[in-house]
N, C-alpha and C positions, 0 to 999 in steps of 0.2 A: 599642713599636708592636703592636698586635693585628693577627692575621693567621690564616689558616685553611690548614694543609698539606691537601695531596689527593693520595693515592696509588692510582693505578688499577692492578688488577689483573685476571687472567685466571682468575677462578674466585670471587672476592669482592668483586666492584663496586668500589667507591671507599671506601676507608677513610680516614677524616678527623681531622685533630685540630685544637683552638682554643686550645691550651695549649703550644705550641712542642715539642708530641710526646710530652708527658709521657702523655698518655692518647688511646686511639684509639675511634673511633666507628665502625660498619657502617652502611650506609644502613637507613632505616627500611622498615616495611612499606607496600605500596600506593604505591610510588614506581615512576617509570616504568623506571628501572634495579632490576633484581632484586639483592638484597643478595648473592647468591651468582652474580651475571652476569658477564659478560666485558665489559671496558671497556678500550678500545686508545688511546684519545686524550683529552687535555684542553687546553683553551684559556680564558684570562681575558680578558674585555673590556679593553681598556686605558684606556677612559673611564669604566668602571663595574665597580669591584672586586666588586660583588655578582652580577654577571651572569657565570656560567660556562657552558662548552660540553662535552660529553662524548660521544665516540664509543663507543655501545654495540654490543652483539649485537642490541639491540631497535632501534636508529636513531640518529639524532641527537638527545640531550636537552639541556635549557636548564634552567638554575638563576638564580633570581632573588635568592637569599638566601647566596651564597657557599659554594653545595655542599650544603645542608641538605636540601633537597627540589629534586626534578627532574620536568619533563615532557616528553612526547614531542613533536618537531617533526613538521609534517604535510608530505605531498607524497611523490614517488616513492621518497623516501630511509627512509621509514618500514618497519622489518623489515630492512634492510640492515645487515650488520656494518659499523662505521664505523672507520677505520683511523688515518685523519689529518683535521686540522682546521688552516685558515689563515683569519686575521682580516685584512681590507685595513687596513694601518696609516694610511692617509690617510681612509678612511670605514669604522667599526667597524659599519656595518649591513650591509655586505657580506662574506660568508664562503663559504668552499670547504670541501668536505668529499670525501673520498675513500675509498671502499669496497673489501672484498676478502673472500678466504677466511674463510668458507665461501660469502658472497655472490658475486655477479659483482663484478669490478672495475670501479670507475666513478667519474666526477666530477661533482660535483653544486655548484649556487651558490644562494645564497640574497642577496636584498636587503633584509630586512626584519627584519635582526638573529636571522635563526636559524628564524623562525616558519614560512616555507614554504620548499619548495625545487625546482629545476627541474635536469633531467640535461644536461650537456654533453657535447660529443664529446671525443675520438674514441672509437670502440667497441673496447673490450680483448678480447682472445681469452679465453675461458672457462677455459683451461688453459695452462700454461707448463712447460718442463722443471724448474727448479730447486726450486719450491716447490708443484706440482701446479696450484693455483689462485692467479692473482696477486693481489697487495694492494698498494693504493696508500700507501705508506709515509709519503710526503712531499708538502707543497704549500707554495709561498711565494709570496707577492706581492711584487713590486718595491717598497720603499718610496720610489724615486724616480718609479716611473712605475706606478699601478695597472692600466693597461691590459695590464701585462706579467704573467702569471701561468705558473708553474713547478711541474709535478709529478712524481713519480719513482715508478716501479712495480718491486715485487720480483715477479717478474721480468717487464720490460715496457717499461723504457728510461726516459730522461729526455726530457721533452716540454717546448715552451714556446709559448704564446700573446701574441700583441702586441696584440689586441682584445678582452680582457677575458673569455677563454674561447669565443669564438665558432668561432675556427678555431685549430688547433695545428699544430706542427711537431715532428717527432722529430729529436734531436740526437745520441743514441748510434750508433754504428756501429763493428765490427769494423776498419775501415779509418781511423776519425777518432780524435779524441784521447780522447774517452770512448768506450771499446770495450766496456766491461761494460753489459749491460742490468739487472742487478742493482743497481737503485739504492735506497740507504737514506737519504739525506738532503740537503736543499737549504736554503741559507739566503743572503741577499744584505744586504750592509752598506752604507748610504745612501753618496753621494758626499759629500765635505768638500772645504773649501778647500784642503787638502792631500793628499787621497787620490781617485783614482777609484772609482766604483762597483765594489764587489768581490764577484763570485758565486762561490760555494764548492758544489760537487757532489761528494758521496760516493757512490762505488760500494762494493761490498762488500769491495774488495780495495785501494781508492785514493783519495787527495785530489786533486781537480781545483781548481785556482783560476784565475779569471779577472778581469783588470783593465780588460777593453775590450769588458763586456757580452756576453761568450760567443763573440767572434769569434775568440780564440786561447785557449788553456788551458795552464796549468803544471801537469802532471799528475805524481805520484809514488806507486809503489806502497808499500802501507803498510809491508809485511814488511822491506822495506829501509830504512825509516825509524824503525822502532818496535821494534828488536831481535827482528825475526821476528813480531810480532804482526800478523796481517794483516785480522783482522775488523772492519771500519770501520764503526762503528754509528752514530753521531749526532753532530751538531754543533751549538752554540748561542752566539750573541753573549751577551756578558755586558753586562748592564743599563748604560745611560748611557756604555758606552764605544764610542769611534770605531774602535778597533783590536783589541780583545780577543774571542777567542772560547776554549771549551773542546770537546774532542774526546774521545769515548770510542771507546776500541780494546780489542780482545781477541783470544784465540787461537782462537775457534770459537764456537758457540751450542750450549749454554749457555755453554761455555768454562770453563777453570780460571785463567787468568791474564788480567788486565785492568788497564787505567791511563786516568787521566783526564789529557789532554794540555792544556797551554794556550799560546794564541798571542797575542803581542802585536803582531803585524806582518799582521794580516788573513789568517792561515792560511799564510803562505808557510814560517814556521818554527815548531816547537812543544818545548816542555820538559814535562818530566814535574811533575805536583804531587805533593805530600805526603799519602800515605794512611796515616793513624794504624793502622789494621787492614787486614789482606788481605782482599779481597772475596772471596764464595764463587763467582762468575761474572762474566761479562763484564757491565760496565756497559750498561745498555739506555736510561736515559732521563735528561734533566737539565730541571730547573725553575728558572727564573729570573723576576724581576720588577723592573721600573723602580723600585718603591716603595724598594727596598734593594739596589744593587748587590753590596753585600757577602755577602748571605745568597743561597745556591744550594744545590739538593737534585741528588743523583744516585741513582737506583736500579739494582741488578743483576738480570739475568734471574731469578736464582732468590730474590730477595726480601731484598737486604741495602738498607738505606737510608743514606745518607752525607749530612752536612751541612757545608758551608762558612760560614764568617762574616767569612771575609778576602779575598773576591772568587775563590775558587777557588784558591787558591794551597795551602791546607791542609785534609784533610777528615777528621771523625771521624763514626764509625758510631752511628746511633741503637739504641736499645736493642732497640726492637721489631723482628721479623723477619717478614716477608710473604709472602704468595704470590707467584707469578710476576709482578714489575712491570712494567708496560707503559708507563707515563707518569707524571710527576710536575709538579705545579704547586702554586704557592701564592699567596694574593690578600690583599691588606692590608686585610681585613675578618673580623670575628668572627662565624662563623656560629653559630646557634643550634642546636648538636648535643644531641642527648639520646640516652642510653644505651638500649641494649633491654632490656625486661624481662627479669629473670633467671627461669629455672625454679626451681619450689620442689617439694619432695618432699610 
């Protein structure tokens, strides 16, 4: 199967391969994203593998050819640093994007496949205690109800809307089950004939799971479950599975010890996956696609890229080392990539 692999970085834009990682290409000149820019998020349209979205320091960017070329979206999001993107699984024309440091943290919505954007409530503070300027690290649209939209801020809490983003309520509180305001990831698994809808919220140091739409939470500190590793980075459902997820955990940021954990029961229990090589820092990003649930990628904070071809059970390190990895994605289309012209004496 032809596919294009994209690695977003903080300092080298997006590096891309269309030959299973044998060769890599930088972004070209005169693109909306600079080839040495900062890109924080990637998302592939589930109905059109050639359409890819990127959250960059220039704003929200759109590609129509699998990541080969990019254009800048219009509206108030232009010029804002985009940290997260979510596509409505029931209507891919509806997207959400979250911004953050060095920009003001805010939530934006598009109803025309990313061409134009409008700003949504609530108003985030300009500064916070933990990271100075907040950043919206995660957005999730409920696959069973597109009117339910969740987002999480580092540091600024976990929020939910029940009306498509017009109004939001904040769910974290020192006296509630989700105590930390440092939110790293949110994902929701659809309800099935044998499982209720499952909502998973990661704080910096804990995994919280709800099987009743957020009414109650089963929360556990990560350091007590993962041999002292507390830094709970991100979670991703494994494609086409009703029950399986991957979790990235480490001993800090950038970290020196890290693991990829796998759950087969919707996040209630986790087992360690097999890493062929020791990673150089905490796993930071996971890339999956429904086109092949066996193929997954995971990148570390300091630029190691790992590949799995057995659904996340075992992982091998790619030969190429990258700058700081912020996001990873792949799409089942072969982008027309062209190498940069080489300088000659």
